[in-house]
C-alpha positions as protocol buffer text, in pm:
chain_id: "A"
residue {
  index: 1
  type: ASP
  ca { x: -10 y: 9 z: -7 }
}
residue {
  index: 2
  type: ILE
  ca { x: 147 y: 334 z: -100 }
}
residue {
  index: 3
  type: GLU
  ca { x: 34 y: 489 z: 247 }
}
residue {
  index: 4
  type: ASP
  ca { x: 244 y: 253 z: 426 }
}
residue {
  index: 5
  type: LEU
  ca { x: 569 y: 293 z: 179 }
}
residue {
  index: 6
  type: GLN
  ca { x: 521 y: 660 z: 251 }
}
residue {
  index: 7
  type: SER
  ca { x: 507 y: 643 z: 635 }
}
residue {
  index: 8
  type: ASP
  ca { x: 801 y: 421 z: 618 }
}
residue {
  index: 9
  type: TYR
  ca { x: 998 y: 698 z: 411 }
}
residue {
  index: 10
  type: ILE
  ca { x: 895 y: 963 z: 645 }
}
residue {
  index: 11
  type: ARG
  ca { x: 971 y: 759 z: 984 }
}
residue {
  index: 12
  type: TYR
  ca { x: 1305 y: 616 z: 843 }
}
residue {
  index: 13
  type: GLY
  ca { x: 1400 y: 941 z: 667 }
}
residue {
  index: 14
  type: ASN
  ca { x: 1351 y: 1122 z: 988 }
}
residue {
  index: 15
  type: ARG
  ca { x: 1529 y: 870 z: 1204 }
}
residue {
  index: 16
  type: ILE
  ca { x: 1825 y: 859 z: 983 }
}
residue {
  index: 17
  type: LEU
  ca { x: 1862 y: 1244 z: 987 }
}
residue {
  index: 18
  type: GLU
  ca { x: 1832 y: 1230 z: 1392 }
}
residue {
  index: 19
  type: ILE
  ca { x: 2146 y: 989 z: 1372 }
}
residue {
  index: 20
  type: TYR
  ca { x: 2312 y: 1244 z: 1153 }
}
residue {
  index: 21
  type: LYS
  ca { x: 2244 y: 1503 z: 1373 }
}
residue {
  index: 22
  type: ASP
  ca { x: 2335 y: 1300 z: 1699 }
}
residue {
  index: 23
  type: ILE
  ca { x: 2672 y: 1247 z: 1546 }
}
residue {
  index: 24
  type: CYS
  ca { x: 2734 y: 1591 z: 1390 }
}
residue {
  index: 25
  type: MET
  ca { x: 2718 y: 1470 z: 1013 }
}
residue {
  index: 26
  type: ASN
  ca { x: 2646 y: 1711 z: 771 }
}
residue {
  index: 27
  type: PRO
  ca { x: 2350 y: 1565 z: 586 }
}
residue {
  index: 28
  type: SER
  ca { x: 2381 y: 1807 z: 280 }
}
residue {
  index: 29
  type: CYS
  ca { x: 2727 y: 1623 z: 185 }
}
residue {
  index: 30
  type: LEU
  ca { x: 2715 y: 1438 z: -88 }
}
residue {
  index: 31
  type: GLY
  ca { x: 2865 y: 1128 z: 105 }
}
residue {
  index: 32
  type: ALA
  ca { x: 2576 y: 1188 z: 349 }
}
residue {
  index: 33
  type: LYS
  ca { x: 2313 y: 1171 z: 70 }
}
residue {
  index: 34
  type: TYR
  ca { x: 2458 y: 862 z: -75 }
}
residue {
  index: 35
  type: LEU
  ca { x: 2481 y: 697 z: 273 }
}
residue {
  index: 36
  type: PHE
  ca { x: 2112 y: 798 z: 338 }
}
residue {
  index: 37
  type: SER
  ca { x: 2026 y: 623 z: -21 }
}
residue {
  index: 38
  type: ALA
  ca { x: 2213 y: 318 z: 104 }
}
residue {
  index: 39
  type: ILE
  ca { x: 2052 y: 284 z: 450 }
}
residue {
  index: 40
  type: GLU
  ca { x: 1718 y: 352 z: 287 }
}
residue {
  index: 41
  type: TYR
  ca { x: 1773 y: 77 z: 31 }
}
residue {
  index: 42
  type: CYS
  ca { x: 1885 y: -184 z: 289 }
}
residue {
  index: 43
  type: LEU
  ca { x: 1608 y: -101 z: 457 }
}
residue {
  index: 44
  type: GLU
  ca { x: 1359 y: -141 z: 164 }
}
residue {
  index: 45
  type: ASN
  ca { x: 1548 y: -460 z: 49 }
}
residue {
  index: 46
  type: PRO
  ca { x: 1654 y: -638 z: 360 }
}
residue {
  index: 47
  type: LYS
  ca { x: 1709 y: -961 z: 163 }
}
residue {
  index: 48
  type: PHE
  ca { x: 1957 y: -847 z: -82 }
}
residue {
  index: 49
  type: ALA
  ca { x: 2338 y: -893 z: -16 }
}
residue {
  index: 50
  type: LEU
  ca { x: 2464 y: -560 z: 143 }
}
residue {
  index: 51
  type: ARG
  ca { x: 2791 y: -535 z: -52 }
}
residue {
  index: 52
  type: GLY
  ca { x: 2652 y: -668 z: -392 }
}
residue {
  index: 53
  type: LYS
  ca { x: 2372 y: -437 z: -456 }
}
residue {
  index: 54
  type: VAL
  ca { x: 2409 y: -103 z: -248 }
}
residue {
  index: 55
  type: TYR
  ca { x: 2671 y: 54 z: -462 }
}
residue {
  index: 56
  type: PRO
  ca { x: 2532 y: -51 z: -802 }
}
residue {
  index: 57
  type: TYR
  ca { x: 2225 y: 119 z: -680 }
}
residue {
  index: 58
  type: ILE
  ca { x: 2366 y: 445 z: -578 }
}
residue {
  index: 59
  type: GLU
  ca { x: 2568 y: 454 z: -893 }
}
residue {
  index: 60
  type: GLU
  ca { x: 2263 y: 419 z: -1121 }
}
residue {
  index: 61
  type: LYS
  ca { x: 2050 y: 671 z: -883 }
}
residue {
  index: 62
  type: TYR
  ca { x: 2294 y: 938 z: -896 }
}
residue {
  index: 63
  type: ASN
  ca { x: 2459 y: 885 z: -1212 }
}
residue {
  index: 64
  type: THR
  ca { x: 2821 y: 830 z: -1069 }
}
residue {
  index: 65
  type: THR
  ca { x: 3076 y: 558 z: -1032 }
}
residue {
  index: 66
  type: TYR
  ca { x: 3191 y: 302 z: -788 }
}
residue {
  index: 67
  type: ASP
  ca { x: 3508 y: 484 z: -669 }
}
residue {
  index: 68
  type: ARG
  ca { x: 3321 y: 845 z: -616 }
}
residue {
  index: 69
  type: VAL
  ca { x: 3027 y: 664 z: -418 }
}
residue {
  index: 70
  type: GLU
  ca { x: 3281 y: 507 z: -213 }
}
residue {
  index: 71
  type: ARG
  ca { x: 3523 y: 778 z: -172 }
}
residue {
  index: 72
  type: ALA
  ca { x: 3243 y: 1058 z: -64 }
}
residue {
  index: 73
  type: MET
  ca { x: 3119 y: 788 z: 190 }
}
residue {
  index: 74
  type: ARG
  ca { x: 3429 y: 718 z: 348 }
}
residue {
  index: 75
  type: HIS
  ca { x: 3525 y: 1110 z: 315 }
}
residue {
  index: 76
  type: THR
  ca { x: 3167 y: 1182 z: 519 }
}
residue {
  index: 77
  type: ILE
  ca { x: 3249 y: 904 z: 780 }
}
residue {
  index: 78
  type: ASP
  ca { x: 3601 y: 1033 z: 829 }
}
residue {
  index: 79
  type: SER
  ca { x: 3485 y: 1406 z: 877 }
}
residue {
  index: 80
  type: ALA
  ca { x: 3183 y: 1279 z: 1115 }
}
residue {
  index: 81
  type: CYS
  ca { x: 3429 y: 1083 z: 1311 }
}
residue {
  index: 82
  type: LYS
  ca { x: 3704 y: 1351 z: 1345 }
}
residue {
  index: 83
  type: LYS
  ca { x: 3499 y: 1643 z: 1406 }
}
residue {
  index: 84
  type: GLY
  ca { x: 3162 y: 1502 z: 1568 }
}
residue {
  index: 85
  type: ASP
  ca { x: 3040 y: 1406 z: 1894 }
}
residue {
  index: 86
  type: TYR
  ca { x: 3264 y: 1120 z: 1995 }
}
residue {
  index: 87
  type: ASP
  ca { x: 3018 y: 986 z: 2268 }
}
residue {
  index: 88
  type: ALA
  ca { x: 2732 y: 957 z: 2036 }
}
residue {
  index: 89
  type: ILE
  ca { x: 2948 y: 788 z: 1759 }
}
residue {
  index: 90
  type: ILE
  ca { x: 3068 y: 541 z: 2035 }
}
residue {
  index: 91
  type: SER
  ca { x: 2698 y: 493 z: 2132 }
}
residue {
  index: 92
  type: TYR
  ca { x: 2628 y: 350 z: 1775 }
}
residue {
  index: 93
  type: PHE
  ca { x: 2928 y: 237 z: 1636 }
}
residue {
  index: 94
  type: GLY
  ca { x: 3143 y: 135 z: 1987 }
}
residue {
  index: 95
  type: ALA
  ca { x: 3140 y: -246 z: 1950 }
}
residue {
  index: 96
  type: ILE
  ca { x: 3271 y: -237 z: 1597 }
}
residue {
  index: 97
  type: ILE
  ca { x: 3525 y: 23 z: 1559 }
}
residue {
  index: 98
  type: LYS
  ca { x: 3875 y: -86 z: 1577 }
}
residue {
  index: 99
  type: PRO
  ca { x: 4096 y: 145 z: 1776 }
}
residue {
  index: 100
  type: SER
  ca { x: 4356 y: 129 z: 1506 }
}
residue {
  index: 101
  type: LYS
  ca { x: 4113 y: 301 z: 1285 }
}
residue {
  index: 102
  type: GLY
  ca { x: 3877 y: 474 z: 1528 }
}
residue {
  index: 103
  type: LYS
  ca { x: 3596 y: 471 z: 1280 }
}
residue {
  index: 104
  type: PRO
  ca { x: 3355 y: 252 z: 1076 }
}
residue {
  index: 105
  type: THR
  ca { x: 3409 y: 124 z: 747 }
}
residue {
  index: 106
  type: ASN
  ca { x: 3145 y: 242 z: 499 }
}
residue {
  index: 107
  type: PHE
  ca { x: 2968 y: -95 z: 499 }
}
residue {
  index: 108
  type: GLU
  ca { x: 2977 y: -125 z: 892 }
}
residue {
  index: 109
  type: PHE
  ca { x: 2822 y: 218 z: 891 }
}
residue {
  index: 110
  type: ILE
  ca { x: 2537 y: 140 z: 683 }
}
residue {
  index: 111
  type: ASP
  ca { x: 2483 y: -184 z: 848 }
}
residue {
  index: 112
  type: THR
  ca { x: 2493 y: -78 z: 1197 }
}
residue {
  index: 113
  type: ILE
  ca { x: 2228 y: 214 z: 1132 }
}
residue {
  index: 114
  type: THR
  ca { x: 2013 y: -4 z: 914 }
}
residue {
  index: 115
  type: ASN
  ca { x: 2000 y: -249 z: 1188 }
}
residue {
  index: 116
  type: HIS
  ca { x: 1944 y: 14 z: 1467 }
}
residue {
  index: 117
  type: ILE
  ca { x: 1663 y: 169 z: 1268 }
}
residue {
  index: 118
  type: ARG
  ca { x: 1499 y: -197 z: 1224 }
}
residue {
  index: 119
  type: PHE
  ca { x: 1556 y: -283 z: 1597 }
}
residue {
  index: 120
  type: PHE
  ca { x: 1371 y: 54 z: 1683 }
}
residue {
  index: 121
  type: ALA
  ca { x: 1105 y: 27 z: 1456 }
}
residue {
  index: 122
  type: ASN
  ca { x: 995 y: -297 z: 1578 }
}
residue {
  index: 123
  type: THR
  ca { x: 1042 y: -231 z: 1948 }
}
residue {
  index: 124
  type: LYS
  ca { x: 733 y: -139 z: 2126 }
}
residue {
  index: 125
  type: ILE
  ca { x: 855 y: 97 z: 2449 }
}
residue {
  index: 126
  type: THR
  ca { x: 628 y: 83 z: 2736 }
}
residue {
  index: 127
  type: ILE
  ca { x: 656 y: 294 z: 3001 }
}
residue {
  index: 128
  type: ALA
  ca { x: 526 y: 211 z: 3344 }
}
residue {
  index: 129
  type: VAL
  ca { x: 352 y: 451 z: 3549 }
}
């Protein structure tokens, strides 16, 4: 149903932007747009292999190349990890960040945010009164 798809887009899109804000990632950067589209693609297509489908999808959507997609995403993640809110970054990616690198890979970023959104989309939060 088209209304369900639209509400998922609004819910997921808003959540992705909230995470960007939490970690101080600039959503107007080209890499952030590519990451946004990649996360959205993974949320909409959970059965596809992440590595095999995401970059070709982004390449086609933005009429660009694999190398440009990879480089823009990596630059955006690097910038967020260097200049962003370190505590927020650790709260999302702490378990997967290798101390030698200090940041997630592109696929770790996409996968972690996708899983985070899926988990909280399927979790009902109840507050005891």
